[in-house]
C-alpha positions in Angstrom: 86.1 81.7 98.9 89.5 81.1 100.3 92.2 83.8 100.2 95.0 82.0 98.4 97.9 83.6 96.6 96.7 85.2 93.4 93.2 85.8 94.6 91.8 89.2 93.5 90.0 91.1 96.3 88.3 94.3 97.0 89.5 96.2 100.1 86.4 97.1 102.2 88.0 98.9 105.2 90.8 101.3 105.7 92.3 104.1 103.6 92.3 101.9 100.5 88.6 100.9 100.8 87.0 100.3 97.4 90.3 99.5 95.6 91.1 96.2 94.0 94.2 94.2 95.0 95.7 90.8 94.8 97.0 88.5 97.6 100.7 88.0 97.1 101.6 86.2 100.3 100.1 84.7 103.5 101.5 85.5 107.0 99.6 83.7 109.7 96.1 85.1 109.8 97.0 88.1 107.7 97.8 88.4 104.0 100.1 90.7 102.0 98.3 92.6 99.3 99.4 94.7 96.4 97.4 96.6 93.8 97.4 99.6 91.4 97.5 102.9 93.4 98.3 101.2 96.7 101.4 100.2 98.6 102.2 96.5 99.3 101.0 96.0 102.8 99.7 93.4 105.3 95.9 93.3 105.7 93.5 91.4 108.0 91.5 88.9 106.0 88.3 90.5 107.4 89.1 93.7 105.6 88.9 92.0 102.2 86.1 90.8 99.9 87.3 88.0 97.7 86.4 88.1 94.0 85.9 85.0 91.8 89.0 85.8 89.8 92.6 84.6 90.4 95.8 85.6 88.7 99.1 83.8 88.3 101.7 85.1 90.8 105.1 83.5 91.3 106.9 83.9 94.6 110.4 85.4 94.4 112.6 83.9 97.1 
C-alpha cells in the first residue's frame, strides 16, 4: 500500500509506537502525520504500517 495523503497508519517505532495516525502531507521521503494523542510531526515511512483505510483530508494552503 502506498502512503498517500489521508492514509491511516499505525506507528511501529518511536515514542508513539502502537498509536494510529493519518498522513497529512508528503515531504520527500518522509511524511507528516497527525493523530489523537500525538503531535503533528514528520516520520520516516519505514516507521509506519499502512492500514487499508483512507480518510478525506483537504490541504490548507
